[in-house]
PDB file with one MODEL, atoms N, CA, C and O in Angstrom:
MODEL        1
ATOM      1  N   UNK A   1      26.528  19.040 -16.873  1.00  0.00           N
ATOM      2  CA  UNK A   1      26.232  19.464 -15.515  1.00  0.00           C
ATOM      3  C   UNK A   1      26.288  18.249 -14.593  1.00  0.00           C
ATOM      4  O   UNK A   1      25.634  17.244 -14.873  1.00  0.00           O
ATOM      5  N   UNK A   2      27.036  18.313 -13.524  1.00  0.00           N
ATOM      6  CA  UNK A   2      27.147  17.164 -12.613  1.00  0.00           C
ATOM      7  C   UNK A   2      25.852  16.958 -11.833  1.00  0.00           C
ATOM      8  O   UNK A   2      25.143  17.902 -11.482  1.00  0.00           O
ATOM      9  N   UNK A   3      25.581  15.696 -11.581  1.00  0.00           N
ATOM     10  CA  UNK A   3      24.401  15.358 -10.789  1.00  0.00           C
ATOM     11  C   UNK A   3      24.670  15.655  -9.323  1.00  0.00           C
ATOM     12  O   UNK A   3      25.803  15.574  -8.848  1.00  0.00           O
ATOM     13  N   UNK A   4      23.607  15.997  -8.628  1.00  0.00           N
ATOM     14  CA  UNK A   4      23.753  16.227  -7.194  1.00  0.00           C
ATOM     15  C   UNK A   4      23.591  14.911  -6.451  1.00  0.00           C
ATOM     16  O   UNK A   4      22.887  14.009  -6.903  1.00  0.00           O
ATOM     17  N   UNK A   5      24.240  14.817  -5.328  1.00  0.00           N
ATOM     18  CA  UNK A   5      24.117  13.609  -4.515  1.00  0.00           C
ATOM     19  C   UNK A   5      22.822  13.672  -3.710  1.00  0.00           C
ATOM     20  O   UNK A   5      22.216  14.734  -3.569  1.00  0.00           O
ATOM     21  N   UNK A   6      22.414  12.541  -3.196  1.00  0.00           N
ATOM     22  CA  UNK A   6      21.225  12.490  -2.363  1.00  0.00           C
ATOM     23  C   UNK A   6      21.373  13.399  -1.145  1.00  0.00           C
ATOM     24  O   UNK A   6      20.439  14.109  -0.772  1.00  0.00           O
ATOM     25  N   UNK A   7      22.533  13.372  -0.541  1.00  0.00           N
ATOM     26  CA  UNK A   7      22.777  14.216   0.631  1.00  0.00           C
ATOM     27  C   UNK A   7      22.667  15.695   0.274  1.00  0.00           C
ATOM     28  O   UNK A   7      22.114  16.481   1.043  1.00  0.00           O
ATOM     29  N   UNK A   8      23.191  16.072  -0.885  1.00  0.00           N
ATOM     30  CA  UNK A   8      23.084  17.471  -1.322  1.00  0.00           C
ATOM     31  C   UNK A   8      21.625  17.862  -1.532  1.00  0.00           C
ATOM     32  O   UNK A   8      21.218  18.968  -1.178  1.00  0.00           O
ATOM     33  N   UNK A   9      20.851  16.969  -2.098  1.00  0.00           N
ATOM     34  CA  UNK A   9      19.432  17.256  -2.316  1.00  0.00           C
ATOM     35  C   UNK A   9      18.689  17.403  -1.000  1.00  0.00           C
ATOM     36  O   UNK A   9      17.847  18.288  -0.846  1.00  0.00           O
ATOM     37  N   UNK A  10      19.005  16.533  -0.054  1.00  0.00           N
ATOM     38  CA  UNK A  10      18.372  16.610   1.270  1.00  0.00           C
ATOM     39  C   UNK A  10      18.699  17.929   1.936  1.00  0.00           C
ATOM     40  O   UNK A  10      17.817  18.587   2.487  1.00  0.00           O
ATOM     41  N   UNK A  11      19.963  18.319   1.890  1.00  0.00           N
ATOM     42  CA  UNK A  11      20.363  19.593   2.503  1.00  0.00           C
ATOM     43  C   UNK A  11      19.730  20.782   1.790  1.00  0.00           C
ATOM     44  O   UNK A  11      19.326  21.750   2.434  1.00  0.00           O
ATOM     45  N   UNK A  12      19.641  20.716   0.470  1.00  0.00           N
ATOM     46  CA  UNK A  12      18.974  21.773  -0.283  1.00  0.00           C
ATOM     47  C   UNK A  12      17.524  21.908   0.157  1.00  0.00           C
ATOM     48  O   UNK A  12      17.061  23.009   0.454  1.00  0.00           O
ATOM     49  N   UNK A  13      16.809  20.791   0.199  1.00  0.00           N
ATOM     50  CA  UNK A  13      15.404  20.818   0.598  1.00  0.00           C
ATOM     51  C   UNK A  13      15.232  21.265   2.041  1.00  0.00           C
ATOM     52  O   UNK A  13      14.291  21.988   2.370  1.00  0.00           O
ATOM     53  N   UNK A  14      16.135  20.836   2.887  1.00  0.00           N
ATOM     54  CA  UNK A  14      16.107  21.247   4.285  1.00  0.00           C
ATOM     55  C   UNK A  14      16.202  22.765   4.380  1.00  0.00           C
ATOM     56  O   UNK A  14      15.449  23.398   5.121  1.00  0.00           O
ATOM     57  N   UNK A  15      17.116  23.334   3.639  1.00  0.00           N
ATOM     58  CA  UNK A  15      17.304  24.793   3.640  1.00  0.00           C
ATOM     59  C   UNK A  15      16.081  25.488   3.035  1.00  0.00           C
ATOM     60  O   UNK A  15      15.561  26.444   3.612  1.00  0.00           O
ATOM     61  N   UNK A  16      15.624  25.012   1.882  1.00  0.00           N
ATOM     62  CA  UNK A  16      14.503  25.631   1.180  1.00  0.00           C
ATOM     63  C   UNK A  16      13.209  25.575   1.990  1.00  0.00           C
ATOM     64  O   UNK A  16      12.455  26.546   2.043  1.00  0.00           O
ATOM     65  N   UNK A  17      12.965  24.430   2.618  1.00  0.00           N
ATOM     66  CA  UNK A  17      11.727  24.239   3.374  1.00  0.00           C
ATOM     67  C   UNK A  17      11.838  24.684   4.827  1.00  0.00           C
ATOM     68  O   UNK A  17      10.855  24.728   5.566  1.00  0.00           O
ATOM     69  N   UNK A  18      13.067  25.011   5.206  1.00  0.00           N
ATOM     70  CA  UNK A  18      13.345  25.430   6.587  1.00  0.00           C
ATOM     71  C   UNK A  18      12.893  24.379   7.602  1.00  0.00           C
ATOM     72  O   UNK A  18      12.239  24.683   8.599  1.00  0.00           O
ATOM     73  N   UNK A  19      13.267  23.139   7.312  1.00  0.00           N
ATOM     74  CA  UNK A  19      12.999  22.037   8.226  1.00  0.00           C
ATOM     75  C   UNK A  19      14.277  21.207   8.351  1.00  0.00           C
ATOM     76  O   UNK A  19      15.127  21.250   7.462  1.00  0.00           O
ATOM     77  N   UNK A  20      14.422  20.456   9.440  1.00  0.00           N
ATOM     78  CA  UNK A  20      15.624  19.631   9.612  1.00  0.00           C
ATOM     79  C   UNK A  20      15.698  18.534   8.547  1.00  0.00           C
ATOM     80  O   UNK A  20      14.670  18.096   8.032  1.00  0.00           O
ATOM     81  N   UNK A  21      16.902  18.096   8.222  1.00  0.00           N
ATOM     82  CA  UNK A  21      17.061  17.019   7.238  1.00  0.00           C
ATOM     83  C   UNK A  21      16.250  15.766   7.578  1.00  0.00           C
ATOM     84  O   UNK A  21      15.770  15.082   6.674  1.00  0.00           O
ATOM     85  N   UNK A  22      16.091  15.461   8.867  1.00  0.00           N
ATOM     86  CA  UNK A  22      15.325  14.288   9.269  1.00  0.00           C
ATOM     87  C   UNK A  22      13.874  14.394   8.804  1.00  0.00           C
ATOM     88  O   UNK A  22      13.264  13.397   8.418  1.00  0.00           O
ATOM     89  N   UNK A  23      13.327  15.611   8.844  1.00  0.00           N
ATOM     90  CA  UNK A  23      11.944  15.806   8.393  1.00  0.00           C
ATOM     91  C   UNK A  23      11.842  15.687   6.877  1.00  0.00           C
ATOM     92  O   UNK A  23      10.834  15.208   6.357  1.00  0.00           O
ATOM     93  N   UNK A  24      12.874  16.116   6.171  1.00  0.00           N
ATOM     94  CA  UNK A  24      12.900  15.947   4.718  1.00  0.00           C
ATOM     95  C   UNK A  24      12.831  14.455   4.386  1.00  0.00           C
ATOM     96  O   UNK A  24      12.058  14.035   3.526  1.00  0.00           O
ATOM     97  N   UNK A  25      13.640  13.674   5.072  1.00  0.00           N
ATOM     98  CA  UNK A  25      13.668  12.226   4.829  1.00  0.00           C
ATOM     99  C   UNK A  25      12.322  11.605   5.188  1.00  0.00           C
ATOM    100  O   UNK A  25      11.805  10.774   4.441  1.00  0.00           O
ATOM    101  N   UNK A  26      11.756  11.999   6.319  1.00  0.00           N
ATOM    102  CA  UNK A  26      10.456  11.457   6.732  1.00  0.00           C
ATOM    103  C   UNK A  26       9.381  11.786   5.702  1.00  0.00           C
ATOM    104  O   UNK A  26       8.566  10.928   5.359  1.00  0.00           O
ATOM    105  N   UNK A  27       9.373  13.016   5.209  1.00  0.00           N
ATOM    106  CA  UNK A  27       8.389  13.412   4.193  1.00  0.00           C
ATOM    107  C   UNK A  27       8.585  12.621   2.905  1.00  0.00           C
ATOM    108  O   UNK A  27       7.619  12.314   2.207  1.00  0.00           O
ATOM    109  N   UNK A  28       9.819  12.298   2.598  1.00  0.00           N
ATOM    110  CA  UNK A  28      10.117  11.578   1.362  1.00  0.00           C
ATOM    111  C   UNK A  28       9.684  10.118   1.429  1.00  0.00           C
ATOM    112  O   UNK A  28       9.201   9.570   0.439  1.00  0.00           O
ATOM    113  N   UNK A  29       9.852   9.488   2.581  1.00  0.00           N
ATOM    114  CA  UNK A  29       9.535   8.053   2.659  1.00  0.00           C
ATOM    115  C   UNK A  29       8.091   7.771   3.055  1.00  0.00           C
ATOM    116  O   UNK A  29       7.615   6.651   2.871  1.00  0.00           O
ATOM    117  N   UNK A  30       7.392   8.751   3.589  1.00  0.00           N
ATOM    118  CA  UNK A  30       6.022   8.530   4.057  1.00  0.00           C
ATOM    119  C   UNK A  30       5.099   7.968   2.973  1.00  0.00           C
ATOM    120  O   UNK A  30       4.384   7.005   3.251  1.00  0.00           O
ATOM    121  N   UNK A  31       5.075   8.511   1.759  1.00  0.00           N
ATOM    122  CA  UNK A  31       4.174   7.945   0.740  1.00  0.00           C
ATOM    123  C   UNK A  31       4.481   6.480   0.416  1.00  0.00           C
ATOM    124  O   UNK A  31       3.564   5.688   0.198  1.00  0.00           O
ATOM    125  N   UNK A  32       5.753   6.121   0.385  1.00  0.00           N
ATOM    126  CA  UNK A  32       6.122   4.736   0.102  1.00  0.00           C
ATOM    127  C   UNK A  32       5.709   3.793   1.215  1.00  0.00           C
ATOM    128  O   UNK A  32       5.209   2.699   0.956  1.00  0.00           O
ATOM    129  N   UNK A  33       5.916   4.213   2.441  1.00  0.00           N
ATOM    130  CA  UNK A  33       5.514   3.389   3.587  1.00  0.00           C
ATOM    131  C   UNK A  33       3.992   3.240   3.603  1.00  0.00           C
ATOM    132  O   UNK A  33       3.475   2.157   3.876  1.00  0.00           O
ATOM    133  N   UNK A  34       3.286   4.314   3.313  1.00  0.00           N
ATOM    134  CA  UNK A  34       1.817   4.263   3.272  1.00  0.00           C
ATOM    135  C   UNK A  34       1.349   3.278   2.198  1.00  0.00           C
ATOM    136  O   UNK A  34       0.447   2.476   2.440  1.00  0.00           O
ATOM    137  N   UNK A  35       1.953   3.338   1.031  1.00  0.00           N
ATOM    138  CA  UNK A  35       1.578   2.427  -0.061  1.00  0.00           C
ATOM    139  C   UNK A  35       1.867   0.977   0.300  1.00  0.00           C
ATOM    140  O   UNK A  35       1.046   0.097   0.039  1.00  0.00           O
ATOM    141  N   UNK A  36       3.023   0.720   0.896  1.00  0.00           N
ATOM    142  CA  UNK A  36       3.370  -0.641   1.318  1.00  0.00           C
ATOM    143  C   UNK A  36       2.400  -1.156   2.374  1.00  0.00           C
ATOM    144  O   UNK A  36       1.981  -2.313   2.328  1.00  0.00           O
ATOM    145  N   UNK A  37       2.042  -0.295   3.325  1.00  0.00           N
ATOM    146  CA  UNK A  37       1.110  -0.662   4.388  1.00  0.00           C
ATOM    147  C   UNK A  37      -0.256  -1.021   3.800  1.00  0.00           C
ATOM    148  O   UNK A  37      -0.832  -2.052   4.148  1.00  0.00           O
ATOM    149  N   UNK A  38      -0.772  -0.172   2.912  1.00  0.00           N
ATOM    150  CA  UNK A  38      -2.076  -0.430   2.301  1.00  0.00           C
ATOM    151  C   UNK A  38      -2.049  -1.713   1.482  1.00  0.00           C
ATOM    152  O   UNK A  38      -3.009  -2.484   1.503  1.00  0.00           O
ATOM    153  N   UNK A  39      -0.965  -1.943   0.766  1.00  0.00           N
ATOM    154  CA  UNK A  39      -0.832  -3.167  -0.019  1.00  0.00           C
ATOM    155  C   UNK A  39      -0.870  -4.394   0.894  1.00  0.00           C
ATOM    156  O   UNK A  39      -1.560  -5.372   0.609  1.00  0.00           O
ATOM    157  N   UNK A  40      -0.122  -4.325   1.987  1.00  0.00           N
ATOM    158  CA  UNK A  40      -0.071  -5.461   2.919  1.00  0.00           C
ATOM    159  C   UNK A  40      -1.418  -5.686   3.586  1.00  0.00           C
ATOM    160  O   UNK A  40      -1.836  -6.831   3.755  1.00  0.00           O
ATOM    161  N   UNK A  41      -2.108  -4.609   3.970  1.00  0.00           N
ATOM    162  CA  UNK A  41      -3.432  -4.767   4.583  1.00  0.00           C
ATOM    163  C   UNK A  41      -4.409  -5.350   3.570  1.00  0.00           C
ATOM    164  O   UNK A  41      -5.277  -6.139   3.945  1.00  0.00           O
ATOM    165  N   UNK A  42      -4.292  -4.987   2.304  1.00  0.00           N
ATOM    166  CA  UNK A  42      -5.117  -5.578   1.257  1.00  0.00           C
ATOM    167  C   UNK A  42      -4.861  -7.070   1.135  1.00  0.00           C
ATOM    168  O   UNK A  42      -5.798  -7.857   1.002  1.00  0.00           O
ATOM    169  N   UNK A  43      -3.591  -7.458   1.180  1.00  0.00           N
ATOM    170  CA  UNK A  43      -3.242  -8.887   1.145  1.00  0.00           C
ATOM    171  C   UNK A  43      -3.828  -9.621   2.339  1.00  0.00           C
ATOM    172  O   UNK A  43      -4.336 -10.734   2.206  1.00  0.00           O
ATOM    173  N   UNK A  44      -3.754  -8.991   3.505  1.00  0.00           N
ATOM    174  CA  UNK A  44      -4.291  -9.622   4.710  1.00  0.00           C
ATOM    175  C   UNK A  44      -5.803  -9.777   4.636  1.00  0.00           C
ATOM    176  O   UNK A  44      -6.345 -10.771   5.119  1.00  0.00           O
ATOM    177  N   UNK A  45      -6.489  -8.810   4.039  1.00  0.00           N
ATOM    178  CA  UNK A  45      -7.938  -8.920   3.875  1.00  0.00           C
ATOM    179  C   UNK A  45      -8.271 -10.055   2.909  1.00  0.00           C
ATOM    180  O   UNK A  45      -9.126 -10.892   3.199  1.00  0.00           O
ATOM    181  N   UNK A  46      -7.606 -10.079   1.781  1.00  0.00           N
ATOM    182  CA  UNK A  46      -7.865 -11.114   0.779  1.00  0.00           C
ATOM    183  C   UNK A  46      -7.610 -12.507   1.351  1.00  0.00           C
ATOM    184  O   UNK A  46      -8.340 -13.445   1.032  1.00  0.00           O
ATOM    185  N   UNK A  47      -6.596 -12.652   2.180  1.00  0.00           N
ATOM    186  CA  UNK A  47      -6.275 -13.964   2.746  1.00  0.00           C
ATOM    187  C   UNK A  47      -7.147 -14.320   3.949  1.00  0.00           C
ATOM    188  O   UNK A  47      -7.066 -15.434   4.468  1.00  0.00           O
ATOM    189  N   UNK A  48      -7.983 -13.374   4.393  1.00  0.00           N
ATOM    190  CA  UNK A  48      -8.881 -13.647   5.511  1.00  0.00           C
ATOM    191  C   UNK A  48      -8.274 -13.382   6.875  1.00  0.00           C
ATOM    192  O   UNK A  48      -8.862 -13.744   7.894  1.00  0.00           O
ATOM    193  N   UNK A  49      -7.107 -12.755   6.909  1.00  0.00           N
ATOM    194  CA  UNK A  49      -6.445 -12.470   8.189  1.00  0.00           C
ATOM    195  C   UNK A  49      -7.071 -11.300   8.934  1.00  0.00           C
ATOM    196  O   UNK A  49      -6.956 -11.208  10.156  1.00  0.00           O
ATOM    197  N   UNK A  50      -7.734 -10.404   8.202  1.00  0.00           N
ATOM    198  CA  UNK A  50      -8.446  -9.306   8.865  1.00  0.00           C
ATOM    199  C   UNK A  50      -9.874  -9.290   8.358  1.00  0.00           C
ATOM    200  O   UNK A  50     -10.155  -9.735   7.245  1.00  0.00           O
ATOM    201  N   UNK A  51     -10.771  -8.777   9.178  1.00  0.00           N
ATOM    202  CA  UNK A  51     -12.195  -8.757   8.837  1.00  0.00           C
ATOM    203  C   UNK A  51     -12.494  -7.676   7.803  1.00  0.00           C
ATOM    204  O   UNK A  51     -11.687  -6.784   7.542  1.00  0.00           O
ATOM    205  N   UNK A  52     -13.682  -7.793   7.230  1.00  0.00           N
ATOM    206  CA  UNK A  52     -14.138  -6.784   6.276  1.00  0.00           C
ATOM    207  C   UNK A  52     -14.255  -5.426   6.961  1.00  0.00           C
ATOM    208  O   UNK A  52     -13.871  -4.407   6.387  1.00  0.00           O
ATOM    209  N   UNK A  53     -14.782  -5.405   8.177  1.00  0.00           N
ATOM    210  CA  UNK A  53     -14.907  -4.145   8.911  1.00  0.00           C
ATOM    211  C   UNK A  53     -13.546  -3.485   9.128  1.00  0.00           C
ATOM    212  O   UNK A  53     -13.399  -2.274   8.962  1.00  0.00           O
ATOM    213  N   UNK A  54     -12.564  -4.288   9.498  1.00  0.00           N
ATOM    214  CA  UNK A  54     -11.216  -3.758   9.697  1.00  0.00           C
ATOM    215  C   UNK A  54     -10.657  -3.229   8.383  1.00  0.00           C
ATOM    216  O   UNK A  54     -10.057  -2.154   8.340  1.00  0.00           O
ATOM    217  N   UNK A  55     -10.856  -3.986   7.319  1.00  0.00           N
ATOM    218  CA  UNK A  55     -10.380  -3.550   5.998  1.00  0.00           C
ATOM    219  C   UNK A  55     -11.066  -2.251   5.586  1.00  0.00           C
ATOM    220  O   UNK A  55     -10.422  -1.355   5.040  1.00  0.00           O
ATOM    221  N   UNK A  56     -12.363  -2.147   5.843  1.00  0.00           N
ATOM    222  CA  UNK A  56     -13.084  -0.911   5.512  1.00  0.00           C
ATOM    223  C   UNK A  56     -12.488   0.273   6.266  1.00  0.00           C
ATOM    224  O   UNK A  56     -12.325   1.360   5.712  1.00  0.00           O
ATOM    225  N   UNK A  57     -12.169   0.049   7.525  1.00  0.00           N
ATOM    226  CA  UNK A  57     -11.591   1.117   8.343  1.00  0.00           C
ATOM    227  C   UNK A  57     -10.190   1.508   7.845  1.00  0.00           C
ATOM    228  O   UNK A  57      -9.862   2.692   7.764  1.00  0.00           O
ATOM    229  N   UNK A  58      -9.377   0.511   7.515  1.00  0.00           N
ATOM    230  CA  UNK A  58      -7.988   0.769   7.121  1.00  0.00           C
ATOM    231  C   UNK A  58      -7.833   1.207   5.668  1.00  0.00           C
ATOM    232  O   UNK A  58      -6.983   2.040   5.352  1.00  0.00           O
ATOM    233  N   UNK A  59      -8.656   0.643   4.786  1.00  0.00           N
ATOM    234  CA  UNK A  59      -8.462   0.854   3.350  1.00  0.00           C
ATOM    235  C   UNK A  59      -9.534   1.716   2.696  1.00  0.00           C
ATOM    236  O   UNK A  59      -9.302   2.311   1.643  1.00  0.00           O
ATOM    237  N   UNK A  60     -10.698   1.784   3.314  1.00  0.00           N
ATOM    238  CA  UNK A  60     -11.792   2.545   2.736  1.00  0.00           C
ATOM    239  C   UNK A  60     -12.669   1.670   1.851  1.00  0.00           C
ATOM    240  O   UNK A  60     -12.242   0.611   1.390  1.00  0.00           O
ATOM    241  N   UNK A  61     -13.897   2.121   1.619  1.00  0.00           N
ATOM    242  CA  UNK A  61     -14.857   1.304   0.890  1.00  0.00           C
ATOM    243  C   UNK A  61     -14.490   1.048  -0.575  1.00  0.00           C
ATOM    244  O   UNK A  61     -14.778  -0.028  -1.100  1.00  0.00           O
ATOM    245  N   UNK A  62     -13.871   2.001  -1.228  1.00  0.00           N
ATOM    246  CA  UNK A  62     -13.527   1.809  -2.640  1.00  0.00           C
ATOM    247  C   UNK A  62     -12.485   0.711  -2.818  1.00  0.00           C
ATOM    248  O   UNK A  62     -12.603  -0.118  -3.721  1.00  0.00           O
ATOM    249  N   UNK A  63     -11.466   0.701  -1.963  1.00  0.00           N
ATOM    250  CA  UNK A  63     -10.422  -0.325  -2.080  1.00  0.00           C
ATOM    251  C   UNK A  63     -10.970  -1.696  -1.696  1.00  0.00           C
ATOM    252  O   UNK A  63     -10.629  -2.694  -2.332  1.00  0.00           O
ATOM    253  N   UNK A  64     -11.811  -1.761  -0.667  1.00  0.00           N
ATOM    254  CA  UNK A  64     -12.418  -3.041  -0.283  1.00  0.00           C
ATOM    255  C   UNK A  64     -13.279  -3.565  -1.422  1.00  0.00           C
ATOM    256  O   UNK A  64     -13.231  -4.755  -1.734  1.00  0.00           O
ATOM    257  N   UNK A  65     -14.061  -2.703  -2.044  1.00  0.00           N
ATOM    258  CA  UNK A  65     -14.892  -3.123  -3.173  1.00  0.00           C
ATOM    259  C   UNK A  65     -14.018  -3.627  -4.324  1.00  0.00           C
ATOM    260  O   UNK A  65     -14.349  -4.627  -4.960  1.00  0.00           O
ATOM    261  N   UNK A  66     -12.916  -2.947  -4.589  1.00  0.00           N
ATOM    262  CA  UNK A  66     -12.014  -3.374  -5.659  1.00  0.00           C
ATOM    263  C   UNK A  66     -11.426  -4.748  -5.350  1.00  0.00           C
ATOM    264  O   UNK A  66     -11.375  -5.617  -6.221  1.00  0.00           O
ATOM    265  N   UNK A  67     -10.989  -4.940  -4.120  1.00  0.00           N
ATOM    266  CA  UNK A  67     -10.423  -6.230  -3.717  1.00  0.00           C
ATOM    267  C   UNK A  67     -11.465  -7.342  -3.797  1.00  0.00           C
ATOM    268  O   UNK A  67     -11.155  -8.453  -4.227  1.00  0.00           O
ATOM    269  N   UNK A  68     -12.690  -7.052  -3.391  1.00  0.00           N
ATOM    270  CA  UNK A  68     -13.744  -8.060  -3.466  1.00  0.00           C
ATOM    271  C   UNK A  68     -14.058  -8.417  -4.914  1.00  0.00           C
ATOM    272  O   UNK A  68     -14.342  -9.575  -5.221  1.00  0.00           O
ATOM    273  N   UNK A  69     -14.008  -7.443  -5.792  1.00  0.00           N
ATOM    274  CA  UNK A  69     -14.226  -7.699  -7.215  1.00  0.00           C
ATOM    275  C   UNK A  69     -13.124  -8.611  -7.756  1.00  0.00           C
ATOM    276  O   UNK A  69     -13.401  -9.544  -8.510  1.00  0.00           O
ATOM    277  N   UNK A  70     -11.894  -8.344  -7.375  1.00  0.00           N
ATOM    278  CA  UNK A  70     -10.761  -9.177  -7.805  1.00  0.00           C
ATOM    279  C   UNK A  70     -10.916 -10.590  -7.254  1.00  0.00           C
ATOM    280  O   UNK A  70     -10.721 -11.567  -7.977  1.00  0.00           O
ATOM    281  N   UNK A  71     -11.269 -10.698  -5.967  1.00  0.00           N
ATOM    282  CA  UNK A  71     -11.446 -12.029  -5.368  1.00  0.00           C
ATOM    283  C   UNK A  71     -12.558 -12.799  -6.080  1.00  0.00           C
ATOM    284  O   UNK A  71     -12.419 -13.988  -6.365  1.00  0.00           O
ATOM    285  N   UNK A  72     -13.651 -12.114  -6.358  1.00  0.00           N
ATOM    286  CA  UNK A  72     -14.772 -12.760  -7.043  1.00  0.00           C
ATOM    287  C   UNK A  72     -14.342 -13.247  -8.423  1.00  0.00           C
ATOM    288  O   UNK A  72     -14.669 -14.365  -8.823  1.00  0.00           O
ATOM    289  N   UNK A  73     -13.623 -12.421  -9.132  1.00  0.00           N
ATOM    290  CA  UNK A  73     -13.174 -12.796 -10.481  1.00  0.00           C
ATOM    291  C   UNK A  73     -12.207 -13.975 -10.426  1.00  0.00           C
ATOM    292  O   UNK A  73     -12.281 -14.867 -11.270  1.00  0.00           O
ATOM    293  N   UNK A  74     -11.307 -13.995  -9.454  1.00  0.00           N
ATOM    294  CA  UNK A  74     -10.396 -15.130  -9.308  1.00  0.00           C
ATOM    295  C   UNK A  74     -11.164 -16.418  -9.054  1.00  0.00           C
ATOM    296  O   UNK A  74     -10.830 -17.469  -9.600  1.00  0.00           O
ATOM    297  N   UNK A  75     -12.190 -16.328  -8.227  1.00  0.00           N
ATOM    298  CA  UNK A  75     -12.996 -17.510  -7.937  1.00  0.00           C
ATOM    299  C   UNK A  75     -13.729 -17.994  -9.180  1.00  0.00           C
ATOM    300  O   UNK A  75     -13.836 -19.197  -9.416  1.00  0.00           O
ATOM    301  N   UNK A  76     -14.229 -17.060  -9.969  1.00  0.00           N
ATOM    302  CA  UNK A  76     -14.897 -17.443 -11.219  1.00  0.00           C
ATOM    303  C   UNK A  76     -13.929 -18.142 -12.161  1.00  0.00           C
ATOM    304  O   UNK A  76     -14.275 -19.153 -12.773  1.00  0.00           O
ATOM    305  N   UNK A  77     -12.727 -17.612 -12.279  1.00  0.00           N
ATOM    306  CA  UNK A  77     -11.731 -18.180 -13.179  1.00  0.00           C
ATOM    307  C   UNK A  77     -11.228 -19.533 -12.698  1.00  0.00           C
ATOM    308  O   UNK A  77     -10.883 -20.401 -13.500  1.00  0.00           O
ATOM    309  N   UNK A  78     -11.190 -19.701 -11.391  1.00  0.00           N
ATOM    310  CA  UNK A  78     -10.626 -20.924 -10.831  1.00  0.00           C
ATOM    311  C   UNK A  78     -11.531 -22.130 -11.017  1.00  0.00           C
ATOM    312  O   UNK A  78     -11.041 -23.252 -11.152  1.00  0.00           O
ATOM    313  N   UNK A  79     -12.822 -21.924 -11.028  1.00  0.00           N
ATOM    314  CA  UNK A  79     -13.838 -22.961 -11.129  1.00  0.00           C
ATOM    315  C   UNK A  79     -13.563 -24.142 -10.203  1.00  0.00           C
ATOM    316  O   UNK A  79     -13.991 -24.111  -9.050  1.00  0.00           O
ATOM    317  N   UNK A  80     -12.877 -25.165 -10.655  1.00  0.00           N
ATOM    318  CA  UNK A  80     -12.680 -26.377  -9.869  1.00  0.00           C
ATOM    319  C   UNK A  80     -11.601 -26.252  -8.809  1.00  0.00           C
ATOM    320  O   UNK A  80     -11.515 -27.095  -7.916  1.00  0.00           O
ATOM    321  N   UNK A  81     -10.789 -25.233  -8.891  1.00  0.00           N
ATOM    322  CA  UNK A  81      -9.664 -25.107  -7.966  1.00  0.00           C
ATOM    323  C   UNK A  81      -9.797 -23.897  -7.058  1.00  0.00           C
ATOM    324  O   UNK A  81      -8.800 -23.271  -6.698  1.00  0.00           O
ATOM    325  N   UNK A  82     -11.019 -23.571  -6.692  1.00  0.00           N
ATOM    326  CA  UNK A  82     -11.278 -22.376  -5.888  1.00  0.00           C
ATOM    327  C   UNK A  82     -10.450 -22.366  -4.602  1.00  0.00           C
ATOM    328  O   UNK A  82      -9.810 -21.362  -4.291  1.00  0.00           O
ATOM    329  N   UNK A  83     -10.454 -23.455  -3.866  1.00  0.00           N
ATOM    330  CA  UNK A  83      -9.736 -23.483  -2.593  1.00  0.00           C
ATOM    331  C   UNK A  83      -8.240 -23.300  -2.792  1.00  0.00           C
ATOM    332  O   UNK A  83      -7.577 -22.696  -1.949  1.00  0.00           O
ATOM    333  N   UNK A  84      -7.703 -23.807  -3.878  1.00  0.00           N
ATOM    334  CA  UNK A  84      -6.260 -23.674  -4.113  1.00  0.00           C
ATOM    335  C   UNK A  84      -5.866 -22.256  -4.490  1.00  0.00           C
ATOM    336  O   UNK A  84      -4.768 -21.813  -4.152  1.00  0.00           O
ATOM    337  N   UNK A  85      -6.733 -21.541  -5.181  1.00  0.00           N
ATOM    338  CA  UNK A  85      -6.366 -20.218  -5.667  1.00  0.00           C
ATOM    339  C   UNK A  85      -6.773 -19.100  -4.710  1.00  0.00           C
ATOM    340  O   UNK A  85      -5.947 -18.262  -4.348  1.00  0.00           O
ATOM    341  N   UNK A  86      -8.037 -19.082  -4.299  1.00  0.00           N
ATOM    342  CA  UNK A  86      -8.452 -17.941  -3.507  1.00  0.00           C
ATOM    343  C   UNK A  86      -9.119 -18.282  -2.184  1.00  0.00           C
ATOM    344  O   UNK A  86      -9.173 -17.431  -1.296  1.00  0.00           O
ATOM    345  N   UNK A  87      -9.617 -19.474  -2.027  1.00  0.00           N
ATOM    346  CA  UNK A  87     -10.217 -19.874  -0.761  1.00  0.00           C
ATOM    347  C   UNK A  87     -11.532 -19.187  -0.443  1.00  0.00           C
ATOM    348  O   UNK A  87     -11.997 -19.243   0.695  1.00  0.00           O
ATOM    349  N   UNK A  88     -12.142 -18.539  -1.433  1.00  0.00           N
ATOM    350  CA  UNK A  88     -13.411 -17.847  -1.216  1.00  0.00           C
ATOM    351  C   UNK A  88     -14.502 -18.511  -2.024  1.00  0.00           C
ATOM    352  O   UNK A  88     -14.842 -18.050  -3.114  1.00  0.00           O
ATOM    353  N   UNK A  89     -15.054 -19.588  -1.500  1.00  0.00           N
ATOM    354  CA  UNK A  89     -16.103 -20.332  -2.209  1.00  0.00           C
ATOM    355  C   UNK A  89     -17.435 -19.635  -2.065  1.00  0.00           C
ATOM    356  O   UNK A  89     -18.441 -20.110  -2.593  1.00  0.00           O
TER     357      UNK A  89
ENDMDL
END
């Protein structure tokens, strides 16, 4: 059985969902963009570029707690090189 092309799949979904192809594409990429955004905001929090309050608002308390746990563990592991690895003394 031949594989369908991406364009064929988009048109199929457009027809099935009764939405324009542009909306099919938007729905498809939204989860990836959201994941990339959250990852980048997490990096910015860890590096000190955004405040804890901002991180709580953007990422939620569970993700902030997870990031803080990771930062704490990195600092413990770094011992003498805290500033070089995580900057959270």
